[in-house]
BALOSE-509699 format. One record per atom (N, C-alpha, C): residue in one letter; x, y, z. Coordinates in steps of 0.05 Angstrom, whole numbers, padded with zeros to 5 digits, always signed. Example, Ala and Ser with C-alpha at 12.3 -4.5 7.8 and 13.67 -1.06 7.14 Angstrom:
% BALOSE-509699
A+00264-00114+00156
A+00246-00090+00156
A+00264-00066+00156
S+00257-00045+00142
S+00273-00021+00143
S+00258+00001+00157
//
This chain:
% BALOSE-509699
M+01532+00051+00388
M+01533+00040+00361
M+01506+00043+00348
R+01507+00053+00323
R+01483+00057+00307
R+01479+00033+00289
T+01455+00023+00286
T+01448+00002+00268
T+01423+00010+00252
S+01424+00007+00226
S+01401+00013+00209
S+01397-00011+00191
V+01373-00023+00192
V+01366-00045+00175
V+01350-00035+00151
W+01360-00040+00127
W+01347-00030+00102
W+01330-00051+00089
I+01338-00076+00090
I+01323-00098+00078
I+01322-00121+00098
E+01299-00131+00103
E+01296-00154+00122
E+01274-00173+00111
T+01282-00197+00104
T+01264-00217+00095
T+01270-00242+00111
P+01254-00263+00108
P+01260-00288+00123
P+01287-00300+00118
D+01299-00294+00094
D+01325-00307+00088
D+01348-00287+00083
R+01343-00261+00086
R+01365-00242+00083
R+01360-00216+00098
V+01383-00203+00104
V+01382-00177+00117
V+01405-00161+00107
F+01400-00135+00102
F+01420-00116+00093
F+01418-00091+00110
G+01441-00082+00120
G+01440-00058+00137
G+01467-00045+00140
E+01467-00023+00155
E+01492-00008+00161
E+01495-00008+00192
Y+01520-00008+00200
Y+01526-00007+00229
Y+01552+00007+00233
D+01555+00021+00256
D+01578+00036+00263
D+01594+00022+00284
A+01620+00027+00285
A+01637+00017+00306
A+01659+00038+00310
Q+01668+00040+00335
Q+01691+00057+00340
Q+01707+00046+00364
G+01732+00053+00364
G+01749+00044+00386
G+01776+00058+00384
H+01792+00055+00405
H+01818+00066+00406
H+01839+00046+00397
V+01856+00053+00378
V+01877+00036+00368
V+01901+00040+00386
V+01908+00020+00402
V+01929+00023+00421
V+01956+00029+00408
S+01962+00015+00386
S+01989+00017+00373
S+01993+00045+00361
T+01973+00059+00353
T+01976+00085+00340
T+01966+00108+00358
G+01949+00102+00377
G+01937+00123+00394
G+01914+00137+00380
K+01906+00128+00357
K+01885+00141+00341
K+01858+00129+00346
L+01837+00144+00341
L+01810+00135+00342
L+01802+00121+00316
Y+01791+00098+00318
Y+01781+00083+00294
Y+01751+00086+00294
K+01741+00099+00274
K+01712+00102+00270
K+01705+00091+00243
Q+01685+00074+00242
Q+01679+00060+00217
Q+01649+00056+00214
T+01639+00059+00190
T+01612+00051+00183
T+01614+00027+00164
Y+01601+00006+00171
Y+01601-00019+00155
Y+01574-00022+00141
A+01574-00035+00118
A+01549-00044+00105
A+01551-00074+00103
G+01530-00088+00110
G+01531-00117+00110
G+01506-00130+00098
L+01511-00152+00085
L+01490-00169+00074
L+01493-00197+00086
L+01472-00208+00097
L+01472-00235+00107
L+01449-00250+00094
V+01457-00273+00082
V+01437-00291+00069
V+01437-00317+00084
A+01413-00327+00091
A+01411-00352+00106
A+01396-00372+00088
E+01402-00398+00093
E+01388-00420+00080
E+01385-00443+00099
H+01361-00452+00104
H+01356-00474+00122
H+01366-00467+00151
G+01364-00442+00159
G+01372-00435+00186
G+01402-00431+00190
K+01418-00432+00168
K+01447-00429+00170
K+01456-00406+00152
I+01477-00393+00160
I+01488-00371+00144
I+01500-00383+00119
K+01490-00373+00096
K+01500-00382+00070
K+01520-00362+00059
L+01516-00336+00065
L+01533-00315+00054
L+01534-00292+00074
L+01557-00281+00079
L+01560-00257+00095
L+01580-00239+00081
R+01572-00216+00072
R+01589-00197+00059
R+01589-00170+00074
E+01612-00159+00078
E+01614-00133+00091
E+01631-00114+00075
A+01624-00089+00075
A+01640-00068+00062
A+01647-00047+00082
L+01670-00035+00079
L+01679-00014+00097
L+01696+00007+00083
D+01700+00029+00096
D+01717+00050+00085
D+01746+00043+00091
T+01761+00033+00072
T+01788+00024+00077
T+01807+00047+00082
L+01801+00071+00072
L+01818+00094+00078
L+01816+00102+00107
A+01792+00101+00118
A+01788+00107+00147
A+01803+00086+00164
A+01803+00061+00156
A+01817+00040+00170
A+01848+00045+00168
S+01858+00052+00145
S+01886+00057+00141
S+01895+00081+00158
R+01879+00102+00159
R+01886+00125+00175
R+01889+00119+00204
A+01871+00102+00214
A+01872+00095+00243
A+01894+00075+00250
L+01899+00057+00231
L+01917+00035+00238
L+01946+00040+00230
N+01952+00060+00213
N+01978+00066+00203
N+01991+00088+00219
Q+02013+00083+00232
Q+02027+00103+00248
Q+02036+00127+00232
E+02045+00123+00207
E+02056+00144+00191
E+02035+00161+00177
H+02011+00151+00175
H+01989+00166+00160
H+01980+00189+00177
T+01982+00213+00166
T+01972+00237+00180
T+01950+00249+00164
E+01933+00264+00177
E+01910+00276+00163
E+01917+00302+00151
//
């Protein structure tokens, strides 16, 4: 898994990270790059936002979707 941190301050971090795995129900490989923002306040997570390629997710999770 690759992780890249682009912004890191005492109260926030923004980066990209990869994940992959085998989807048992479709037999397809799920490969995804996520972007995430985490904001903390007083030592607790105040906000967590993640973005991903929804088309890549659909291709891996949908049995009927072919490339």
